[in-house]
Structure formats: structure tokens, C-alpha cells
N, C-alpha and C positions, 0 to 999 in steps of 0.2 A: 569637547573643546569647541564645537561649532556654536553652542548655545551661550558661550561665555561672552560677556560684554567687554568691549575695549574702548579706550579713549584715544582718539587721534591726536597727533602732535605735529602733523606735517606743516611746514612753512616753506615758501619758495626761496627764502634767503639762505637756507642751509640744508644739510643732508643728515641731520641728527636722526630723523625718523628711520632712515635706511640703516643706520648703524645699530639701532636698538630694536630691530624687528618690527618696524612699521608703526605699531601702536603699543599702548601700555594697558595691561589687563586691569579692569575694575576689580574691586574687592581685594586690593593688594595694599601692603605697606611698603613704601619705598623709602629707604634710609640713605640720605646723602651725607657722607661723612668727609670732613676736610678741615684743616687748620685755617687760621686767619688768612684771608686774601687768596685762598685756594680757588674760590669761584662758586661757593655754595649759593649765593644769592642770584648770580647770573644764570646758573643752571636752573634754579627754581623759577626765575622769571621767564626764561626761554620756554620751559615746559608749560608754565601758566599761559603764556600768550598762544602757544600751540593749541592748548585745550580750547581757549576762547574762539580762536579762528575756525576751529573744526566743530563748532556748535555745542561745546560742553559748557557747563556752568562751573564756577570755581570760587573757593574761599582762600584768601591769602592773609595769614597772620604774620605780622612783622614785629621784630624786636628792635628795629633800628629806625624805621622810616615813619614819618607822619603821612597822612593821606596826601597832602600836597607834594611832599618829597617823593612819595611813591609814584605819583602821576608823572612828575618831572623826570624821575629816573627812567621810567618805562619809555617816555617820549624820547629821551636822549638815545635810546637804543632802537628807535623806530618801532616800538611796541606800544602803540597808542591804545590806552585802555579806558579813556573817558566815556566813550559810547557804551562800553560793556558795563561800566559802573552805573550809568544812567538807566540802562535797560535792566539792571539788577541781575545780570548774568555773572557779575563779579561782586563779591563781598570782600571788602578790605577791612581788616581789624588791626589797628596799630596799638602797640604798647604805649604810645604817646598820643592819647586821644585828642586832647586840646591843650594848647598853650604849653606843650612840652611837659605836662605833668605825667609822671611815670606811674603806671599801675604797679603796686607792690608785688614783687616776685613771689612772696609767701602766699598771695591770694590768686595769682594769675592762673595756676593750674586748675584750681577749683572753678574759677570763672570760665575757663576754657571748656571744661567738661560739662558745665551747666548752660553753655550757650546753645540754645535750641536751633538757631539759624545755621549753626555750623554743620548740622547733619543734612541740610537740604540740597546742597550743591554736589555735583558729580566728583569734584576733586577738592581736597583740603590740603593746603600747604602751610606748614608751620616753620618759619625761618627767623631765628634759629631757636631750637628748643632750650639749649643750655642758657641762653640769655633771658629766657622767660620764666624760669623756675629756679629755686634755690639750688646751690651747688651740691649739697648732700641730701639725698633722698632716703627716707626710711623704707623698710621693706613694704610697709603699708602703702606708701606713696608710689613705689614702683609697681606694685600689684594693681593699684588703682589706675595708673597710667596705661599699663598694658591692657587691662580690661576695657578701658575707655577706647583705645585704638581698635581693639578687636570688635567692639560693638559697632564702631563706624564702618569698618570694612565688611562686616557681616551684612550690611545694607547695600552692598555692591558699590561702595564709595572707594575712591583711591585716596590714600593718605600719604603725603610726602612730608618727611621730617628731615630738617638739616641739623647737624650737630658738629661742634668743634670737639674732637676727642680729648684735647688737652684741658678742656674746661668743663667737661661733663662727668657726672657721677659714673665711675668705672663699672660699678655693679649694674646700674641701669643700662649703660651702653652695651655691656656684654649680653644682656637679655634682649635688647633691641636688635642686635646683630643676629641673634639666634632665631628670633620670631619673624624678622622682616622677610618679605617675599622677593624684594629686589634690593640690592645693596650696591650703591655707587661710592667708590672711594676716590676723592679728588686729590690730585697730586700737584705740587708746585715746586718748580726747580728754576734756578737761575743759571743760564748757560750763555757764556760769552756776552754778559751784560744785558741779556734779554730774559723776560719771564716766559717760562713754558708751563702750560697747564694741561692736564689730561684727566680723563675719567677711567678708572679701572672698574670694570663690571665684575664684581665678585659673585653675584647671584642674580638670576633673572628667571623667576618661575612663571610659567604660563604664557610665555611670549609666542607671537604668531609665527615668527621666522627666526633664523639664526641671528644671534646678537654678537657684535664685536666685543672683544674682551678689553680693548684699550682704545680710547678715543681722544685724540688731541684737539684742543680748542684754544681760541683766544677771544678777546673782547674788543670790538671796534666801535668807536663812537658813531652814532647815527646808522649803524648797521646791526649791532647787537652781537649775538653769538655766532662765531665764525669757526668752521671746522678747519683743523690743520690737516695737511696731506697725510702725515704719519704721526702716530702717538709717540710719547717719550718712552724710551727703553728703560 
């Protein structure tokens, strides 16, 4: 255990690192699962900024944001990433590379697996996978995807994938749940006119310390990810 590599995520603005055992083990697959608006992107962006601040390099693949939108989105959360992009500590890969032209989903998985730069950084975040590939995957596609992910994590990289379970191939999702090392399930509830979000930690292999099973959070403009005092029951 002492020889295992870990990626720090500590930020002074919240206590997330304390709730998930201080650091995240490298060589792991982290599955972030949640329906629309549950907070998949904010959780991914919070983890991303934590990696960068703690000296790690990262790749972020987005199905929704252009590079400009991504920079503005991160800035609105007080997660400035411009310097990390200039220093090449952060590689951002949009599905909308220029002028809003969309990369065909039939080709994106192949392109993703053939992107050599993807392997070079410490953490790779794919947000969201179901928006980047076709809805129905063949058994060959699923095998290729899992083999691809295992190849990356075998090189001591951390891979984070977000999925919407209502829009993702159920067979592929079942396999991802089985093979992932860390599984976050995001929950969204409306209580008395307000939105309540939480993370249920279904699995966390290789953690340094005890991990909370339920973590409440909210999103504040110009602050970012904010911990709630208690999670949702």
C-alpha cells in the first residue's frame, strides 16, 4: 500500500478531500453516474482543479463545452485553468473543436482510443461518455472500450468517466459498474422548492483513509463546489 501512487485533490475552498480519504489512488477507474443536472460536470471539474492545484497533469474530454466555454465555466467557479492550459499541464479535448462542428459519435470512440496524448497525463476525465458515443454498443465495442480503459489504468493513470444511466447502453453500464474501482452515484432531489444534490460512494478501492458513504453538496457561483453539512437521506 505504501508504494501505491495517489493523486491529491485538496482545495482550501471545501472539504471534499477529507470525505473521500484525502487522495485518489492512481491506476483506478472512477465511474461517476448520475442523471441530467445531478452534478456530473461540477464533480468532474472540482476533481480536475484539485488535481491541477496539487501538481498533477490532466486531460479533460467534454461532450458539451468548447474550449472557450470550458475556460469561462471554470472561471465562473473560481477554478482558473488558463495558466494550466498554457503550461500544458491541462489538455482539453472538446467534441466541438471549432465553430461548433460536432465530431460524429460513430467515430469519436475510435478517435479517443487512438489519441496518443491522452495517455500522457496523470488523470483523464471523460464527461460524459454517453454523449460521445452511439447509444447502442456491440459486444465488440464494449470489449474494446473496457480494454482501452484497462490499458490506461495499467500505466498508473486515473480515469474518470461520467455517464447518464438513462441514456447509456445498459450492458456497457453493467460492465463498467463491475470493473470500476471507485463508483460515485449522484443523486438529485427537490425539497421544499430547493435542489439537493449528494454523492453516494458505492465503492472506493485503495483509499488512504476511511471514506464517507454519503456526501451532500451544492454549486455556488464564483465559489464552486460547496459541501453541505449533511447528505440527503
